[in-house]
ZAZAKE-376378 format. One record per residue (C-alpha): residue number from 0; x, y, z. Coordinates in steps of 0.25 Angstrom, whole numbers. Layout:
N
<NUM, <X, Y, Z>>;
...
***
This chain:
73
<0, <110, -447, -111>>;
<1, <103, -452, -123>>;
<2, <105, -444, -136>>;
<3, <90, -439, -136>>;
<4, <91, -434, -122>>;
<5, <104, -427, -125>>;
<6, <98, -421, -138>>;
<7, <87, -415, -130>>;
<8, <96, -410, -119>>;
<9, <105, -403, -129>>;
<10, <93, -396, -137>>;
<11, <87, -392, -124>>;
<12, <99, -385, -119>>;
<13, <98, -375, -130>>;
<14, <84, -370, -127>>;
<15, <86, -356, -121>>;
<16, <73, -353, -115>>;
<17, <63, -361, -106>>;
<18, <53, -369, -114>>;
<19, <42, -362, -105>>;
<20, <46, -348, -111>>;
<21, <45, -352, -125>>;
<22, <34, -353, -135>>;
<23, <33, -366, -143>>;
<24, <39, -360, -155>>;
<25, <51, -355, -146>>;
<26, <53, -368, -140>>;
<27, <53, -375, -154>>;
<28, <64, -365, -158>>;
<29, <72, -367, -146>>;
<30, <71, -382, -147>>;
<31, <76, -381, -162>>;
<32, <87, -372, -158>>;
<33, <91, -381, -146>>;
<34, <92, -393, -156>>;
<35, <100, -385, -165>>;
<36, <110, -381, -154>>;
<37, <111, -395, -149>>;
<38, <114, -401, -163>>;
<39, <125, -391, -163>>;
<40, <131, -396, -150>>;
<41, <130, -410, -154>>;
<42, <137, -407, -168>>;
<43, <148, -400, -160>>;
<44, <150, -413, -152>>;
<45, <150, -422, -164>>;
<46, <159, -413, -172>>;
<47, <169, -411, -160>>;
<48, <176, -424, -164>>;
<49, <172, -429, -178>>;
<50, <182, -441, -177>>;
<51, <173, -450, -169>>;
<52, <181, -461, -162>>;
<53, <176, -474, -157>>;
<54, <176, -469, -143>>;
<55, <168, -457, -147>>;
<56, <158, -464, -156>>;
<57, <147, -466, -146>>;
<58, <148, -452, -141>>;
<59, <147, -447, -156>>;
<60, <135, -456, -159>>;
<61, <128, -451, -146>>;
<62, <130, -436, -151>>;
<63, <125, -439, -165>>;
<64, <113, -446, -158>>;
<65, <110, -433, -150>>;
<66, <111, -425, -162>>;
<67, <101, -434, -169>>;
<68, <92, -433, -157>>;
<69, <93, -418, -157>>;
<70, <87, -418, -171>>;
<71, <75, -426, -166>>;
<72, <71, -417, -155>>;
***
């Protein structure tokens, strides 16, 4: 899965109500909260092993890209 797709998937998992049940303002608030929670998740993954070895470097790079994409949502 591309980093942009993963970023969107993570952020959407934290939206608690159906988009059809929210006002535009509530949707915007939920989206921002979802992004914040998704960044926390990615930070946990990145901080799990701060000593990145060569075998993990691509995985680490992927999650850094996911975090960047979450910020762009």
